[in-house]
mmCIF file of the N, C-alpha and C atoms, coordinates in Angstrom:
data_MODEL
# 
_entry.id   MODEL 
# 
loop_
_atom_site.group_PDB 
_atom_site.id 
_atom_site.type_symbol 
_atom_site.label_atom_id 
_atom_site.label_alt_id 
_atom_site.label_comp_id 
_atom_site.label_asym_id 
_atom_site.label_entity_id 
_atom_site.label_seq_id 
_atom_site.pdbx_PDB_ins_code 
_atom_site.Cartn_x 
_atom_site.Cartn_y 
_atom_site.Cartn_z 
_atom_site.occupancy 
_atom_site.B_iso_or_equiv 
_atom_site.pdbx_formal_charge 
_atom_site.auth_seq_id 
_atom_site.auth_comp_id 
_atom_site.auth_asym_id 
_atom_site.auth_atom_id 
_atom_site.pdbx_PDB_model_num 
ATOM 1   N N  . PHE A 1 1  ? 2.596   -5.613  -5.010  1.00 0.00 ? 1  PHE A N  1 
ATOM 2   C CA . PHE A 1 1  ? 1.760   -4.594  -5.624  1.00 0.00 ? 1  PHE A CA 1 
ATOM 3   C C  . PHE A 1 1  ? 1.955   -4.502  -7.135  1.00 0.00 ? 1  PHE A C  1 
ATOM 4   N N  . THR A 1 2  ? 2.824   -5.280  -7.706  1.00 0.00 ? 2  THR A N  1 
ATOM 5   C CA . THR A 1 2  ? 3.039   -5.232  -9.142  1.00 0.00 ? 2  THR A CA 1 
ATOM 6   C C  . THR A 1 2  ? 1.750   -5.521  -9.898  1.00 0.00 ? 2  THR A C  1 
ATOM 7   N N  . GLY A 1 3  ? 0.991   -6.538  -9.450  1.00 0.00 ? 3  GLY A N  1 
ATOM 8   C CA . GLY A 1 3  ? -0.281  -6.863  -10.093 1.00 0.00 ? 3  GLY A CA 1 
ATOM 9   C C  . GLY A 1 3  ? -1.257  -5.715  -10.032 1.00 0.00 ? 3  GLY A C  1 
ATOM 10  N N  . LEU A 1 4  ? -1.286  -5.008  -8.908  1.00 0.00 ? 4  LEU A N  1 
ATOM 11  C CA . LEU A 1 4  ? -2.192  -3.873  -8.759  1.00 0.00 ? 4  LEU A CA 1 
ATOM 12  C C  . LEU A 1 4  ? -1.846  -2.756  -9.724  1.00 0.00 ? 4  LEU A C  1 
ATOM 13  N N  . LEU A 1 5  ? -0.573  -2.456  -9.884  1.00 0.00 ? 5  LEU A N  1 
ATOM 14  C CA . LEU A 1 5  ? -0.171  -1.368  -10.778 1.00 0.00 ? 5  LEU A CA 1 
ATOM 15  C C  . LEU A 1 5  ? -0.617  -1.623  -12.210 1.00 0.00 ? 5  LEU A C  1 
ATOM 16  N N  . GLY A 1 6  ? -0.476  -2.836  -12.670 1.00 0.00 ? 6  GLY A N  1 
ATOM 17  C CA . GLY A 1 6  ? -0.881  -3.158  -14.029 1.00 0.00 ? 6  GLY A CA 1 
ATOM 18  C C  . GLY A 1 6  ? -2.387  -3.254  -14.199 1.00 0.00 ? 6  GLY A C  1 
ATOM 19  N N  . ALA A 1 7  ? -3.107  -3.621  -13.132 1.00 0.00 ? 7  ALA A N  1 
ATOM 20  C CA . ALA A 1 7  ? -4.548  -3.837  -13.208 1.00 0.00 ? 7  ALA A CA 1 
ATOM 21  C C  . ALA A 1 7  ? -5.361  -2.586  -12.918 1.00 0.00 ? 7  ALA A C  1 
ATOM 22  N N  . ALA A 1 8  ? -4.736  -1.551  -12.407 1.00 0.00 ? 8  ALA A N  1 
ATOM 23  C CA . ALA A 1 8  ? -5.471  -0.358  -11.968 1.00 0.00 ? 8  ALA A CA 1 
ATOM 24  C C  . ALA A 1 8  ? -5.634  0.662   -13.087 1.00 0.00 ? 8  ALA A C  1 
ATOM 25  N N  . ALA A 1 9  ? -6.857  1.170   -13.204 1.00 0.00 ? 9  ALA A N  1 
ATOM 26  C CA . ALA A 1 9  ? -7.104  2.302   -14.099 1.00 0.00 ? 9  ALA A CA 1 
ATOM 27  C C  . ALA A 1 9  ? -6.563  3.566   -13.448 1.00 0.00 ? 9  ALA A C  1 
ATOM 28  N N  . HIS A 1 10 ? -6.736  3.673   -12.123 1.00 0.00 ? 10 HIS A N  1 
ATOM 29  C CA . HIS A 1 10 ? -6.131  4.755   -11.366 1.00 0.00 ? 10 HIS A CA 1 
ATOM 30  C C  . HIS A 1 10 ? -6.065  4.371   -9.893  1.00 0.00 ? 10 HIS A C  1 
ATOM 31  N N  . ILE A 1 11 ? -5.098  4.948   -9.197  1.00 0.00 ? 11 ILE A N  1 
ATOM 32  C CA . ILE A 1 11 ? -4.872  4.693   -7.770  1.00 0.00 ? 11 ILE A CA 1 
ATOM 33  C C  . ILE A 1 11 ? -4.780  6.033   -7.068  1.00 0.00 ? 11 ILE A C  1 
ATOM 34  N N  . LYS A 1 12 ? -5.464  6.130   -5.932  1.00 0.00 ? 12 LYS A N  1 
ATOM 35  C CA . LYS A 1 12 ? -5.377  7.339   -5.110  1.00 0.00 ? 12 LYS A CA 1 
ATOM 36  C C  . LYS A 1 12 ? -5.029  6.936   -3.681  1.00 0.00 ? 12 LYS A C  1 
ATOM 37  N N  . VAL A 1 13 ? -4.285  7.796   -3.015  1.00 0.00 ? 13 VAL A N  1 
ATOM 38  C CA . VAL A 1 13 ? -3.908  7.581   -1.619  1.00 0.00 ? 13 VAL A CA 1 
ATOM 39  C C  . VAL A 1 13 ? -4.559  8.677   -0.788  1.00 0.00 ? 13 VAL A C  1 
ATOM 40  N N  . HIS A 1 14 ? -5.216  8.269   0.294   1.00 0.00 ? 14 HIS A N  1 
ATOM 41  C CA . HIS A 1 14 ? -5.955  9.187   1.162   1.00 0.00 ? 14 HIS A CA 1 
ATOM 42  C C  . HIS A 1 14 ? -5.491  9.020   2.616   1.00 0.00 ? 14 HIS A C  1 
ATOM 43  N N  . ASP A 1 15 ? -5.857  9.966   3.419   1.00 0.00 ? 15 ASP A N  1 
ATOM 44  C CA . ASP A 1 15 ? -5.677  9.877   4.884   1.00 0.00 ? 15 ASP A CA 1 
ATOM 45  C C  . ASP A 1 15 ? -4.239  9.562   5.291   1.00 0.00 ? 15 ASP A C  1 
ATOM 46  N N  . VAL A 1 16 ? -3.281  10.206  4.655   1.00 0.00 ? 16 VAL A N  1 
ATOM 47  C CA . VAL A 1 16 ? -1.874  9.962   4.969   1.00 0.00 ? 16 VAL A CA 1 
ATOM 48  C C  . VAL A 1 16 ? -1.531  10.636  6.304   1.00 0.00 ? 16 VAL A C  1 
ATOM 49  N N  . ARG A 1 17 ? -0.959  9.841   7.202   1.00 0.00 ? 17 ARG A N  1 
ATOM 50  C CA . ARG A 1 17 ? -0.538  10.358  8.507   1.00 0.00 ? 17 ARG A CA 1 
ATOM 51  C C  . ARG A 1 17 ? 0.893   9.904   8.771   1.00 0.00 ? 17 ARG A C  1 
ATOM 52  N N  . PHE A 1 18 ? 1.706   10.817  9.261   1.00 0.00 ? 18 PHE A N  1 
ATOM 53  C CA . PHE A 1 18 ? 3.114   10.568  9.546   1.00 0.00 ? 18 PHE A CA 1 
ATOM 54  C C  . PHE A 1 18 ? 3.283   10.461  11.048  1.00 0.00 ? 18 PHE A C  1 
ATOM 55  N N  . HIS A 1 19 ? 3.954   9.413   11.519  1.00 0.00 ? 19 HIS A N  1 
ATOM 56  C CA . HIS A 1 19 ? 4.169   9.196   12.957  1.00 0.00 ? 19 HIS A CA 1 
ATOM 57  C C  . HIS A 1 19 ? 5.660   9.038   13.226  1.00 0.00 ? 19 HIS A C  1 
ATOM 58  N N  . GLN A 1 20 ? 6.233   9.962   13.948  1.00 0.00 ? 20 GLN A N  1 
ATOM 59  C CA . GLN A 1 20 ? 7.638   9.853   14.342  1.00 0.00 ? 20 GLN A CA 1 
ATOM 60  C C  . GLN A 1 20 ? 7.741   8.853   15.489  1.00 0.00 ? 20 GLN A C  1 
ATOM 61  N N  . THR A 1 21 ? 8.811   8.097   15.537  1.00 0.00 ? 21 THR A N  1 
ATOM 62  C CA . THR A 1 21 ? 9.050   7.167   16.642  1.00 0.00 ? 21 THR A CA 1 
ATOM 63  C C  . THR A 1 21 ? 10.137  7.739   17.552  1.00 0.00 ? 21 THR A C  1 
ATOM 64  N N  . ASP A 1 22 ? 10.455  7.006   18.609  1.00 0.00 ? 22 ASP A N  1 
ATOM 65  C CA . ASP A 1 22 ? 11.535  7.437   19.500  1.00 0.00 ? 22 ASP A CA 1 
ATOM 66  C C  . ASP A 1 22 ? 12.898  7.411   18.796  1.00 0.00 ? 22 ASP A C  1 
ATOM 67  N N  . ASP A 1 23 ? 13.005  6.600   17.773  1.00 0.00 ? 23 ASP A N  1 
ATOM 68  C CA . ASP A 1 23 ? 14.236  6.522   16.982  1.00 0.00 ? 23 ASP A CA 1 
ATOM 69  C C  . ASP A 1 23 ? 14.151  7.579   15.879  1.00 0.00 ? 23 ASP A C  1 
ATOM 70  N N  . PRO A 1 24 ? 15.045  8.555   15.847  1.00 0.00 ? 24 PRO A N  1 
ATOM 71  C CA . PRO A 1 24 ? 14.957  9.613   14.833  1.00 0.00 ? 24 PRO A CA 1 
ATOM 72  C C  . PRO A 1 24 ? 15.153  9.116   13.404  1.00 0.00 ? 24 PRO A C  1 
ATOM 73  N N  . ASP A 1 25 ? 15.638  7.888   13.232  1.00 0.00 ? 25 ASP A N  1 
ATOM 74  C CA . ASP A 1 25 ? 15.843  7.330   11.901  1.00 0.00 ? 25 ASP A CA 1 
ATOM 75  C C  . ASP A 1 25 ? 14.714  6.393   11.466  1.00 0.00 ? 25 ASP A C  1 
ATOM 76  N N  . VAL A 1 26 ? 13.640  6.328   12.257  1.00 0.00 ? 26 VAL A N  1 
ATOM 77  C CA . VAL A 1 26 ? 12.511  5.457   11.923  1.00 0.00 ? 26 VAL A CA 1 
ATOM 78  C C  . VAL A 1 26 ? 11.204  6.224   12.116  1.00 0.00 ? 26 VAL A C  1 
ATOM 79  N N  . ALA A 1 27 ? 10.336  6.135   11.119  1.00 0.00 ? 27 ALA A N  1 
ATOM 80  C CA . ALA A 1 27 ? 9.008   6.750   11.199  1.00 0.00 ? 27 ALA A CA 1 
ATOM 81  C C  . ALA A 1 27 ? 7.995   5.759   10.635  1.00 0.00 ? 27 ALA A C  1 
ATOM 82  N N  . LEU A 1 28 ? 6.737   5.983   10.948  1.00 0.00 ? 28 LEU A N  1 
ATOM 83  C CA . LEU A 1 28 ? 5.648   5.179   10.395  1.00 0.00 ? 28 LEU A CA 1 
ATOM 84  C C  . LEU A 1 28 ? 4.739   6.086   9.587   1.00 0.00 ? 28 LEU A C  1 
ATOM 85  N N  . VAL A 1 29 ? 4.302   5.607   8.442   1.00 0.00 ? 29 VAL A N  1 
ATOM 86  C CA . VAL A 1 29 ? 3.353   6.328   7.598   1.00 0.00 ? 29 VAL A CA 1 
ATOM 87  C C  . VAL A 1 29 ? 2.112   5.460   7.483   1.00 0.00 ? 29 VAL A C  1 
ATOM 88  N N  . GLU A 1 30 ? 0.975   6.055   7.733   1.00 0.00 ? 30 GLU A N  1 
ATOM 89  C CA . GLU A 1 30 ? -0.313  5.367   7.654   1.00 0.00 ? 30 GLU A CA 1 
ATOM 90  C C  . GLU A 1 30 ? -1.071  5.960   6.470   1.00 0.00 ? 30 GLU A C  1 
ATOM 91  N N  . GLU A 1 31 ? -1.718  5.104   5.663   1.00 0.00 ? 31 GLU A N  1 
ATOM 92  C CA . GLU A 1 31 ? -2.462  5.614   4.513   1.00 0.00 ? 31 GLU A CA 1 
ATOM 93  C C  . GLU A 1 31 ? -3.585  4.660   4.124   1.00 0.00 ? 31 GLU A C  1 
ATOM 94  N N  . ARG A 1 32 ? -4.501  5.175   3.336   1.00 0.00 ? 32 ARG A N  1 
ATOM 95  C CA . ARG A 1 32 ? -5.589  4.374   2.759   1.00 0.00 ? 32 ARG A CA 1 
ATOM 96  C C  . ARG A 1 32 ? -5.450  4.470   1.246   1.00 0.00 ? 32 ARG A C  1 
ATOM 97  N N  . MET A 1 33 ? -5.320  3.315   0.594   1.00 0.00 ? 33 MET A N  1 
ATOM 98  C CA . MET A 1 33 ? -5.153  3.275   -0.851  1.00 0.00 ? 33 MET A CA 1 
ATOM 99  C C  . MET A 1 33 ? -6.456  2.795   -1.485  1.00 0.00 ? 33 MET A C  1 
ATOM 100 N N  . VAL A 1 34 ? -6.897  3.511   -2.527  1.00 0.00 ? 34 VAL A N  1 
ATOM 101 C CA . VAL A 1 34 ? -8.124  3.173   -3.240  1.00 0.00 ? 34 VAL A CA 1 
ATOM 102 C C  . VAL A 1 34 ? -7.783  3.114   -4.731  1.00 0.00 ? 34 VAL A C  1 
ATOM 103 N N  . ALA A 1 35 ? -8.255  2.048   -5.402  1.00 0.00 ? 35 ALA A N  1 
ATOM 104 C CA . ALA A 1 35 ? -7.985  1.905   -6.826  1.00 0.00 ? 35 ALA A CA 1 
ATOM 105 C C  . ALA A 1 35 ? -9.243  1.456   -7.558  1.00 0.00 ? 35 ALA A C  1 
ATOM 106 N N  . ALA A 1 36 ? -9.422  1.995   -8.751  1.00 0.00 ? 36 ALA A N  1 
ATOM 107 C CA . ALA A 1 36 ? -10.431 1.497   -9.688  1.00 0.00 ? 36 ALA A CA 1 
ATOM 108 C C  . ALA A 1 36 ? -9.689  0.550   -10.620 1.00 0.00 ? 36 ALA A C  1 
ATOM 109 N N  . LEU A 1 37 ? -10.161 -0.691  -10.702 1.00 0.00 ? 37 LEU A N  1 
ATOM 110 C CA . LEU A 1 37 ? -9.482  -1.689  -11.518 1.00 0.00 ? 37 LEU A CA 1 
ATOM 111 C C  . LEU A 1 37 ? -10.000 -1.658  -12.948 1.00 0.00 ? 37 LEU A C  1 
ATOM 112 N N  . ARG A 1 38 ? -9.135  -1.971  -13.886 1.00 0.00 ? 38 ARG A N  1 
ATOM 113 C CA . ARG A 1 38 ? -9.519  -1.981  -15.304 1.00 0.00 ? 38 ARG A CA 1 
ATOM 114 C C  . ARG A 1 38 ? -10.640 -2.973  -15.597 1.00 0.00 ? 38 ARG A C  1 
ATOM 115 N N  . CYS A 1 39 ? -10.745 -4.029  -14.794 1.00 0.00 ? 39 CYS A N  1 
ATOM 116 C CA . CYS A 1 39 ? -11.784 -5.043  -14.984 1.00 0.00 ? 39 CYS A CA 1 
ATOM 117 C C  . CYS A 1 39 ? -13.139 -4.578  -14.455 1.00 0.00 ? 39 CYS A C  1 
ATOM 118 N N  . GLY A 1 40 ? -13.184 -3.375  -13.885 1.00 0.00 ? 40 GLY A N  1 
ATOM 119 C CA . GLY A 1 40 ? -14.420 -2.846  -13.313 1.00 0.00 ? 40 GLY A CA 1 
ATOM 120 C C  . GLY A 1 40 ? -14.513 -3.020  -11.813 1.00 0.00 ? 40 GLY A C  1 
ATOM 121 N N  . GLY A 1 41 ? -13.558 -3.714  -11.226 1.00 0.00 ? 41 GLY A N  1 
ATOM 122 C CA . GLY A 1 41 ? -13.548 -3.948  -9.786  1.00 0.00 ? 41 GLY A CA 1 
ATOM 123 C C  . GLY A 1 41 ? -13.015 -2.752  -9.012  1.00 0.00 ? 41 GLY A C  1 
ATOM 124 N N  . HIS A 1 42 ? -12.921 -2.948  -7.704  1.00 0.00 ? 42 HIS A N  1 
ATOM 125 C CA . HIS A 1 42 ? -12.529 -1.885  -6.785  1.00 0.00 ? 42 HIS A CA 1 
ATOM 126 C C  . HIS A 1 42 ? -11.562 -2.477  -5.766  1.00 0.00 ? 42 HIS A C  1 
ATOM 127 N N  . TYR A 1 43 ? -10.572 -1.701  -5.370  1.00 0.00 ? 43 TYR A N  1 
ATOM 128 C CA . TYR A 1 43 ? -9.607  -2.113  -4.350  1.00 0.00 ? 43 TYR A CA 1 
ATOM 129 C C  . TYR A 1 43 ? -9.482  -0.996  -3.327  1.00 0.00 ? 43 TYR A C  1 
ATOM 130 N N  . GLU A 1 44 ? -9.567  -1.372  -2.072  1.00 0.00 ? 44 GLU A N  1 
ATOM 131 C CA . GLU A 1 44 ? -9.338  -0.407  -0.993  1.00 0.00 ? 44 GLU A CA 1 
ATOM 132 C C  . GLU A 1 44 ? -8.624  -1.134  0.127   1.00 0.00 ? 44 GLU A C  1 
ATOM 133 N N  . ASN A 1 45 ? -7.564  -0.517  0.639   1.00 0.00 ? 45 ASN A N  1 
ATOM 134 C CA . ASN A 1 45 ? -6.772  -1.152  1.683   1.00 0.00 ? 45 ASN A CA 1 
ATOM 135 C C  . ASN A 1 45 ? -6.107  -0.084  2.535   1.00 0.00 ? 45 ASN A C  1 
ATOM 136 N N  . ARG A 1 46 ? -5.843  -0.425  3.781   1.00 0.00 ? 46 ARG A N  1 
ATOM 137 C CA . ARG A 1 46 ? -5.100  0.453   4.681   1.00 0.00 ? 46 ARG A CA 1 
ATOM 138 C C  . ARG A 1 46 ? -3.689  -0.104  4.785   1.00 0.00 ? 46 ARG A C  1 
ATOM 139 N N  . LEU A 1 47 ? -2.716  0.790   4.787   1.00 0.00 ? 47 LEU A N  1 
ATOM 140 C CA . LEU A 1 47 ? -1.317  0.385   4.849   1.00 0.00 ? 47 LEU A CA 1 
ATOM 141 C C  . LEU A 1 47 ? -0.596  1.136   5.961   1.00 0.00 ? 47 LEU A C  1 
ATOM 142 N N  . ILE A 1 48 ? 0.378   0.458   6.522   1.00 0.00 ? 48 ILE A N  1 
ATOM 143 C CA . ILE A 1 48 ? 1.339   1.089   7.428   1.00 0.00 ? 48 ILE A CA 1 
ATOM 144 C C  . ILE A 1 48 ? 2.708   0.837   6.798   1.00 0.00 ? 48 ILE A C  1 
ATOM 145 N N  . ILE A 1 49 ? 3.494   1.869   6.676   1.00 0.00 ? 49 ILE A N  1 
ATOM 146 C CA . ILE A 1 49 ? 4.818   1.736   6.071   1.00 0.00 ? 49 ILE A CA 1 
ATOM 147 C C  . ILE A 1 49 ? 5.861   2.184   7.098   1.00 0.00 ? 49 ILE A C  1 
ATOM 148 N N  . ARG A 1 50 ? 6.776   1.267   7.416   1.00 0.00 ? 50 ARG A N  1 
ATOM 149 C CA . ARG A 1 50 ? 7.893   1.634   8.296   1.00 0.00 ? 50 ARG A CA 1 
ATOM 150 C C  . ARG A 1 50 ? 8.974   2.232   7.406   1.00 0.00 ? 50 ARG A C  1 
ATOM 151 N N  . VAL A 1 51 ? 9.351   3.456   7.691   1.00 0.00 ? 51 VAL A N  1 
ATOM 152 C CA . VAL A 1 51 ? 10.343  4.175   6.890   1.00 0.00 ? 51 VAL A CA 1 
ATOM 153 C C  . VAL A 1 51 ? 11.620  4.310   7.712   1.00 0.00 ? 51 VAL A C  1 
ATOM 154 N N  . THR A 1 52 ? 12.721  3.884   7.132   1.00 0.00 ? 52 THR A N  1 
ATOM 155 C CA . THR A 1 52 ? 14.021  4.009   7.792   1.00 0.00 ? 52 THR A CA 1 
ATOM 156 C C  . THR A 1 52 ? 14.870  4.994   6.998   1.00 0.00 ? 52 THR A C  1 
ATOM 157 N N  . PHE A 1 53 ? 15.505  5.908   7.711   1.00 0.00 ? 53 PHE A N  1 
ATOM 158 C CA . PHE A 1 53 ? 16.350  6.926   7.102   1.00 0.00 ? 53 PHE A CA 1 
ATOM 159 C C  . PHE A 1 53 ? 17.811  6.654   7.444   1.00 0.00 ? 53 PHE A C  1 
ATOM 160 N N  . CYS A 1 54 ? 18.702  7.039   6.542   1.00 0.00 ? 54 CYS A N  1 
ATOM 161 C CA . CYS A 1 54 ? 20.139  6.971   6.790   1.00 0.00 ? 54 CYS A CA 1 
ATOM 162 C C  . CYS A 1 54 ? 20.737  8.264   6.261   1.00 0.00 ? 54 CYS A C  1 
ATOM 163 N N  . ASP A 1 55 ? 21.379  9.012   7.124   1.00 0.00 ? 55 ASP A N  1 
ATOM 164 C CA . ASP A 1 55 ? 21.961  10.305  6.760   1.00 0.00 ? 55 ASP A CA 1 
ATOM 165 C C  . ASP A 1 55 ? 20.922  11.237  6.142   1.00 0.00 ? 55 ASP A C  1 
ATOM 166 N N  . GLY A 1 56 ? 19.692  11.180  6.655   1.00 0.00 ? 56 GLY A N  1 
ATOM 167 C CA . GLY A 1 56 ? 18.627  12.071  6.193   1.00 0.00 ? 56 GLY A CA 1 
ATOM 168 C C  . GLY A 1 56 ? 17.939  11.635  4.909   1.00 0.00 ? 56 GLY A C  1 
ATOM 169 N N  . LEU A 1 57 ? 18.347  10.491  4.336   1.00 0.00 ? 57 LEU A N  1 
ATOM 170 C CA . LEU A 1 57 ? 17.754  9.993   3.100   1.00 0.00 ? 57 LEU A CA 1 
ATOM 171 C C  . LEU A 1 57 ? 16.961  8.716   3.371   1.00 0.00 ? 57 LEU A C  1 
ATOM 172 N N  . LEU A 1 58 ? 15.970  8.448   2.531   1.00 0.00 ? 58 LEU A N  1 
ATOM 173 C CA . LEU A 1 58 ? 15.223  7.204   2.655   1.00 0.00 ? 58 LEU A CA 1 
ATOM 174 C C  . LEU A 1 58 ? 16.161  6.032   2.444   1.00 0.00 ? 58 LEU A C  1 
ATOM 175 N N  . ALA A 1 59 ? 16.162  5.091   3.369   1.00 0.00 ? 59 ALA A N  1 
ATOM 176 C CA . ALA A 1 59 ? 17.024  3.922   3.244   1.00 0.00 ? 59 ALA A CA 1 
ATOM 177 C C  . ALA A 1 59 ? 16.202  2.654   3.009   1.00 0.00 ? 59 ALA A C  1 
ATOM 178 N N  . GLU A 1 60 ? 15.005  2.586   3.620   1.00 0.00 ? 60 GLU A N  1 
ATOM 179 C CA . GLU A 1 60 ? 14.200  1.370   3.506   1.00 0.00 ? 60 GLU A CA 1 
ATOM 180 C C  . GLU A 1 60 ? 12.735  1.685   3.756   1.00 0.00 ? 60 GLU A C  1 
ATOM 181 N N  . LEU A 1 61 ? 11.877  1.047   2.991   1.00 0.00 ? 61 LEU A N  1 
ATOM 182 C CA . LEU A 1 61 ? 10.434  1.107   3.202   1.00 0.00 ? 61 LEU A CA 1 
ATOM 183 C C  . LEU A 1 61 ? 9.948   -0.324  3.384   1.00 0.00 ? 61 LEU A C  1 
ATOM 184 N N  . TYR A 1 62 ? 9.202   -0.575  4.446   1.00 0.00 ? 62 TYR A N  1 
ATOM 185 C CA . TYR A 1 62 ? 8.649   -1.902  4.687   1.00 0.00 ? 62 TYR A CA 1 
ATOM 186 C C  . TYR A 1 62 ? 7.155   -1.735  4.892   1.00 0.00 ? 62 TYR A C  1 
ATOM 187 N N  . GLU A 1 63 ? 6.353   -2.347  4.016   1.00 0.00 ? 63 GLU A N  1 
ATOM 188 C CA . GLU A 1 63 ? 4.902   -2.142  4.021   1.00 0.00 ? 63 GLU A CA 1 
ATOM 189 C C  . GLU A 1 63 ? 4.172   -3.277  4.718   1.00 0.00 ? 63 GLU A C  1 
ATOM 190 N N  . TYR A 1 64 ? 3.180   -2.889  5.494   1.00 0.00 ? 64 TYR A N  1 
ATOM 191 C CA . TYR A 1 64 ? 2.240   -3.822  6.104   1.00 0.00 ? 64 TYR A CA 1 
ATOM 192 C C  . TYR A 1 64 ? 0.862   -3.447  5.566   1.00 0.00 ? 64 TYR A C  1 
ATOM 193 N N  . TYR A 1 65 ? 0.151   -4.409  5.005   1.00 0.00 ? 65 TYR A N  1 
ATOM 194 C CA . TYR A 1 65 ? -1.150  -4.101  4.416   1.00 0.00 ? 65 TYR A CA 1 
ATOM 195 C C  . TYR A 1 65 ? -2.126  -5.229  4.705   1.00 0.00 ? 65 TYR A C  1 
ATOM 196 N N  . GLY A 1 66 ? -3.412  -4.932  4.538   1.00 0.00 ? 66 GLY A N  1 
ATOM 197 C CA . GLY A 1 66 ? -4.467  -5.902  4.788   1.00 0.00 ? 66 GLY A CA 1 
ATOM 198 C C  . GLY A 1 66 ? -4.442  -7.037  3.770   1.00 0.00 ? 66 GLY A C  1 
ATOM 199 N N  . GLN A 1 67 ? -4.117  -8.219  4.224   1.00 0.00 ? 67 GLN A N  1 
ATOM 200 C CA . GLN A 1 67 ? -3.952  -9.366  3.349   1.00 0.00 ? 67 GLN A CA 1 
ATOM 201 C C  . GLN A 1 67 ? -5.246  -9.734  2.625   1.00 0.00 ? 67 GLN A C  1 
ATOM 202 N N  . HIS A 1 68 ? -6.382  -9.701  3.301   1.00 0.00 ? 68 HIS A N  1 
ATOM 203 C CA . HIS A 1 68 ? -7.641  -10.108 2.681   1.00 0.00 ? 68 HIS A CA 1 
ATOM 204 C C  . HIS A 1 68 ? -8.049  -9.168  1.547   1.00 0.00 ? 68 HIS A C  1 
ATOM 205 N N  . ALA A 1 69 ? -7.876  -7.894  1.727   1.00 0.00 ? 69 ALA A N  1 
ATOM 206 C CA . ALA A 1 69 ? -8.207  -6.937  0.661   1.00 0.00 ? 69 ALA A CA 1 
ATOM 207 C C  . ALA A 1 69 ? -7.310  -7.171  -0.551  1.00 0.00 ? 69 ALA A C  1 
ATOM 208 N N  . HIS A 1 70 ? -6.054  -7.474  -0.302  1.00 0.00 ? 70 HIS A N  1 
ATOM 209 C CA . HIS A 1 70 ? -5.119  -7.712  -1.398  1.00 0.00 ? 70 HIS A CA 1 
ATOM 210 C C  . HIS A 1 70 ? -5.467  -9.022  -2.128  1.00 0.00 ? 70 HIS A C  1 
ATOM 211 N N  . GLU A 1 71 ? -5.806  -10.074 -1.371  1.00 0.00 ? 71 GLU A N  1 
ATOM 212 C CA . GLU A 1 71 ? -6.213  -11.335 -1.988  1.00 0.00 ? 71 GLU A CA 1 
ATOM 213 C C  . GLU A 1 71 ? -7.468  -11.142 -2.840  1.00 0.00 ? 71 GLU A C  1 
ATOM 214 N N  . ASN A 1 72 ? -8.415  -10.366 -2.352  1.00 0.00 ? 72 ASN A N  1 
ATOM 215 C CA . ASN A 1 72 ? -9.642  -10.102 -3.104  1.00 0.00 ? 72 ASN A CA 1 
ATOM 216 C C  . ASN A 1 72 ? -9.317  -9.386  -4.419  1.00 0.00 ? 72 ASN A C  1 
ATOM 217 N N  . MET A 1 73 ? -8.413  -8.434  -4.381  1.00 0.00 ? 73 MET A N  1 
ATOM 218 C CA . MET A 1 73 ? -8.013  -7.739  -5.601  1.00 0.00 ? 73 MET A CA 1 
ATOM 219 C C  . MET A 1 73 ? -7.390  -8.717  -6.589  1.00 0.00 ? 73 MET A C  1 
ATOM 220 N N  . LEU A 1 74 ? -6.532  -9.622  -6.113  1.00 0.00 ? 74 LEU A N  1 
ATOM 221 C CA . LEU A 1 74 ? -5.893  -10.606 -6.984  1.00 0.00 ? 74 LEU A CA 1 
ATOM 222 C C  . LEU A 1 74 ? -6.932  -11.523 -7.629  1.00 0.00 ? 74 LEU A C  1 
ATOM 223 N N  . ARG A 1 75 ? -7.982  -11.871 -6.905  1.00 0.00 ? 75 ARG A N  1 
ATOM 224 C CA . ARG A 1 75 ? -9.062  -12.679 -7.470  1.00 0.00 ? 75 ARG A CA 1 
ATOM 225 C C  . ARG A 1 75 ? -9.800  -11.894 -8.564  1.00 0.00 ? 75 ARG A C  1 
ATOM 226 N N  . GLN A 1 76 ? -10.046 -10.611 -8.305  1.00 0.00 ? 76 GLN A N  1 
ATOM 227 C CA . GLN A 1 76 ? -10.758 -9.789  -9.283  1.00 0.00 ? 76 GLN A CA 1 
ATOM 228 C C  . GLN A 1 76 ? -10.007 -9.692  -10.612 1.00 0.00 ? 76 GLN A C  1 
ATOM 229 N N  . ILE A 1 77 ? -8.698  -9.664  -10.559 1.00 0.00 ? 77 ILE A N  1 
ATOM 230 C CA . ILE A 1 77 ? -7.931  -9.535  -11.809 1.00 0.00 ? 77 ILE A CA 1 
ATOM 231 C C  . ILE A 1 77 ? -7.534  -10.899 -12.389 1.00 0.00 ? 77 ILE A C  1 
ATOM 232 N N  . GLY A 1 78 ? -7.957  -11.983 -11.719 1.00 0.00 ? 78 GLY A N  1 
ATOM 233 C CA . GLY A 1 78 ? -7.704  -13.317 -12.238 1.00 0.00 ? 78 GLY A CA 1 
ATOM 234 C C  . GLY A 1 78 ? -6.337  -13.885 -11.922 1.00 0.00 ? 78 GLY A C  1 
ATOM 235 N N  . ALA A 1 79 ? -5.613  -13.271 -10.989 1.00 0.00 ? 79 ALA A N  1 
ATOM 236 C CA . ALA A 1 79 ? -4.293  -13.758 -10.627 1.00 0.00 ? 79 ALA A CA 1 
ATOM 237 C C  . ALA A 1 79 ? -4.353  -14.905 -9.621  1.00 0.00 ? 79 ALA A C  1 
ATOM 238 N N  . VAL A 1 80 ? -5.477  -15.036 -8.906  1.00 0.00 ? 80 VAL A N  1 
ATOM 239 C CA . VAL A 1 80 ? -5.691  -16.102 -7.931  1.00 0.00 ? 80 VAL A CA 1 
ATOM 240 C C  . VAL A 1 80 ? -7.069  -16.676 -8.194  1.00 0.00 ? 80 VAL A C  1 
ATOM 241 N N  . THR A 1 81 ? -7.181  -17.990 -8.197  1.00 0.00 ? 81 THR A N  1 
ATOM 242 C CA . THR A 1 81 ? -8.474  -18.605 -8.516  1.00 0.00 ? 81 THR A CA 1 
ATOM 243 C C  . THR A 1 81 ? -9.153  -19.227 -7.318  1.00 0.00 ? 81 THR A C  1 
ATOM 244 N N  . SER A 1 82 ? -8.470  -19.455 -6.219  1.00 0.00 ? 82 SER A N  1 
ATOM 245 C CA . SER A 1 82 ? -9.113  -20.099 -5.063  1.00 0.00 ? 82 SER A CA 1 
ATOM 246 C C  . SER A 1 82 ? -9.376  -19.114 -3.951  1.00 0.00 ? 82 SER A C  1 
# 
C-alpha cells in the first residue's frame, strides 16, 4: 500500500465490520477502501484484516485484499506497465 499512500489525494474507509472469532486473541475486520488518486484515477477495494492481540494489545495485522483492484491502481499511477 505504500504506492497508494503516495498516489492518493485522499483515502476513505467505509463499511467497517468487526468479527470476533472463537479465539479471543484473533478477530477479523472487514472494510471497503476508496481513494481519489492524484492522477485523476479512482481506487476501490474490499479488505479483510486478521487482527491478533497479545495481552490486550494489537500484536499483528495481516491484510487480504482484492489483487485485481490493486493491480489496476498500480497501472493508473504508472508503477506497473503490463
